[in-house]
N, C-alpha and C positions, 0 to 999 in steps of 0.2 A: 256407500250408497245408501242413499235412501229406500226402502224397501218398500214404500208404499207407489213407487213410481214404477214404470216399464220402461223396458229398453226395447226399440224399435226400429228395424232398418229395411231397406228396399236392396231386394236382390235379383242378378242377372243369374238365375239358375244353371246359364251355362257357362260360367265362368267360376261358380262353387257348388258344390254338392252341398244340399240342405245340412246333411248331417255333419259336416266340416262347419258350416257357418253357426249351428248351436253350439257347436262345442268352443267354438273362436269368440263367441259372443258372451258365454256364460264363464270361461275364464277371464275374459277382459272384466267382466264385474267382482268377478272375486279376486280381479289383479294376482292372476295365478299364471301360470304356463299353463299350455293345453296338457301336457303331458303330465301334470300335476294333479289335474280335476278332478279325477276318481278319487285319490287321497282325500283332497279337501271335502269333496261332496258325499263321501262314503259311496258311492253309485255311478253307473257309467250310462249311457246312452243307450247301451246294449241292453243293461237291464229294463229300460222301459218300452223300447221301440226298436225294431230291426233296420238297423242304420241302412244297409243295402236294399229295402223294400221302400225306406223313404225315400231315398234317393231315386229310386225308381219312378215311385208314385208323382214325386213333384218336379217337374217339367217348366219351362216357358211356354210349351203348346198349349197348356191348359188351364184351367184355374179350377184348384181344389184347396179345402179347407181342411186342415190337421191340427188337432190340439190334441196334448198329453203332458203330463207333468215328467220332471226328472229331478228327483230330490224335491227340493222347496221351490223349484223353479215351474211356473207355468209355459210352456212353449207351445205357441200357435203362429202357423205357416197358414197366412191365406194369399195364395197366388203369390208374388214377390215379395210380399212381405212378409219380415219374420218378427216376430212380437215374443218378448221373454219379460214374464213378471214373476215378480215373487209371491206365491201362495201361501 
């Protein structure tokens, strides 16, 4: 992947939990299975944000902006849009 670019996807949060979407997206970028992501990044999503709290906050009912880093990735959720970029 060209790390100067970002990956952006639109989601219906009633169909996939935001925490799952983040892990799937970064695993896809890294070209690894989701289960192997903690070894590849040497970190987990839980090390940076509480996945249950994130899933509770992000819904299709409202508009919220959340931004944090996970390893070398910047994760941003803006409404139904998930954007991941290399930081």
